[in-house]
C-alpha positions as CSV (number, residue, x, y, z in Angstrom):
1,M,-30.2,43.4,35.7
2,E,-31.6,40.3,34.2
3,K,-30.3,36.9,35.4
4,T,-29.8,34.2,32.8
5,S,-29.9,30.5,33.5
6,Q,-26.8,29.7,31.5
7,S,-23.5,30.1,33.4
8,R,-20.2,31.2,31.8
9,R,-18.9,27.6,32.0
10,K,-21.8,26.1,30.1
11,F,-21.5,28.8,27.5
12,I,-17.8,28.0,26.9
13,I,-18.5,24.3,26.8
14,S,-21.3,24.8,24.3
15,L,-19.1,27.1,22.1
16,T,-16.2,24.6,22.2
17,L,-18.5,21.7,21.1
18,L,-20.0,23.8,18.3
19,I,-16.5,24.7,16.9
20,T,-15.3,21.1,17.2
21,S,-18.3,19.6,15.5
22,G,-18.1,22.3,12.8
23,G,-14.5,21.3,12.2
24,A,-15.3,17.6,12.0
25,L,-18.2,18.3,9.6
26,L,-15.9,20.3,7.3
27,R,-13.4,17.4,7.2
28,F,-16.0,15.2,5.6
29,L,-17.6,17.9,3.3
30,V,-14.4,19.3,1.8
31,P,-12.7,17.1,-0.8
32,H,-9.2,15.9,0.0
33,S,-6.3,16.7,-2.2
34,Q,-4.5,13.9,-3.9
35,E,-1.8,12.5,-1.6
36,K,1.7,12.2,-3.0
37,K,2.7,8.7,-3.9
38,R,5.4,7.3,-1.7
39,L,8.4,6.0,-3.6
40,L,9.4,2.5,-2.6
41,V,12.1,1.5,-5.1
42,S,14.0,3.1,-7.9
43,V,16.4,0.9,-9.9
44,A,17.9,0.7,-13.4
45,V,16.2,-1.8,-15.7
46,G,19.6,-3.5,-16.3
47,A,19.9,-4.3,-12.7
48,I,16.9,-6.6,-12.9
49,P,18.0,-10.1,-14.1
50,I,16.2,-11.4,-17.2
51,N,13.7,-14.2,-16.2
52,G,14.7,-13.5,-12.6
53,A,13.6,-11.3,-9.8
54,L,15.1,-8.5,-7.8
55,V,13.7,-8.6,-4.3
56,Y,13.4,-5.8,-1.8
57,R,12.5,-7.5,1.5
58,Q,12.2,-4.4,3.6
59,E,9.9,-2.7,1.1
60,R,8.2,-6.1,0.4
61,V,8.4,-5.8,-3.4
62,A,9.7,-8.1,-6.1
63,L,10.7,-6.7,-9.5
64,M,10.6,-9.2,-12.3
65,R,11.8,-8.9,-15.9
66,D,11.0,-11.1,-18.9
67,S,10.5,-10.6,-22.6
68,G,7.3,-8.8,-21.9
69,G,8.9,-6.1,-19.8
70,V,9.2,-5.4,-16.1
71,S,6.5,-6.0,-13.5
72,A,6.3,-5.4,-9.7
73,L,4.5,-7.7,-7.3
74,S,3.8,-7.1,-3.6
75,L,5.4,-9.7,-1.3
76,V,2.5,-9.5,1.1
77,C,0.6,-12.7,1.3
78,T,-3.1,-12.1,0.7
79,H,-4.0,-14.7,3.3
80,L,-2.8,-13.0,6.6
81,G,-0.1,-10.6,5.5
82,C,3.1,-12.5,6.0
83,T,6.0,-11.8,3.7
84,V,6.3,-14.4,0.9
85,M,9.6,-15.8,-0.1
86,V,10.8,-15.9,-3.7
87,T,11.9,-19.3,-5.0
88,D,13.2,-20.3,-8.4
89,N,9.8,-21.0,-9.8
90,D,7.2,-19.3,-7.6
91,F,6.5,-17.4,-4.4
92,S,5.7,-19.3,-1.2
93,C,4.4,-18.1,2.2
94,P,6.4,-19.5,5.1
95,C,3.5,-18.9,7.6
96,H,0.7,-21.0,6.2
97,G,2.0,-22.6,2.9
98,S,0.3,-20.6,0.2
99,R,2.1,-20.6,-3.1
100,F,1.8,-18.2,-6.0
101,D,3.1,-18.3,-9.6
102,R,5.4,-15.6,-11.1
103,Q,2.3,-13.6,-12.1
104,G,1.0,-13.6,-8.6
105,R,-1.8,-16.1,-9.1
106,V,-2.7,-18.5,-6.4
107,L,-1.3,-22.1,-6.9
108,Q,-2.0,-23.4,-3.5
109,G,-4.1,-22.1,-0.6
110,P,-5.1,-21.1,2.0
111,A,-4.8,-17.7,0.2
112,R,-7.6,-17.1,-2.2
113,T,-6.6,-13.9,-3.9
114,P,-3.5,-13.2,-6.0
115,L,-0.6,-11.1,-5.0
116,R,-1.1,-7.5,-5.6
117,R,0.5,-6.0,-8.7
118,M,2.2,-2.7,-7.9
119,E,2.5,0.4,-10.0
120,A,5.8,0.5,-11.8
121,D,6.9,3.3,-14.1
122,E,9.7,3.2,-16.5
123,H,11.4,6.4,-17.5
124,N,14.9,6.7,-19.1
125,G,15.8,3.2,-18.2
126,V,14.9,3.5,-14.6
127,I,12.0,1.6,-12.9
128,T,10.2,3.3,-10.0
129,V,7.7,1.6,-7.8
130,Y,5.3,3.5,-5.7
131,A,3.3,2.5,-2.7
132,A,-0.5,2.4,-3.2
């Protein structure tokens, strides 16, 4: 009988590494399916005050309504990720003092980029906001 230099243990380890690396390679070669959007907020349009804001602190979303319609802004400060507070005229970050206007544009730093607009869909008088 012929003797091989490879032991059973080395064979099993080599086979395991081959299967694992093949699985990892497949993960990057096969396209991913579209992930479902996660629903953050669903509210009737009439519940949003005109020229005001409806704030969902836990979801970190503000819904605003004016003559142009309804818009949704993220309440995550673009400086370091603190939750901004909604005031009568603007949004302000309690952590480092950044201020944003009602469209999310930066009024005062240290933040340099505007607040992120979120996807808000209106259907049958109900506004739904999805996480990105």
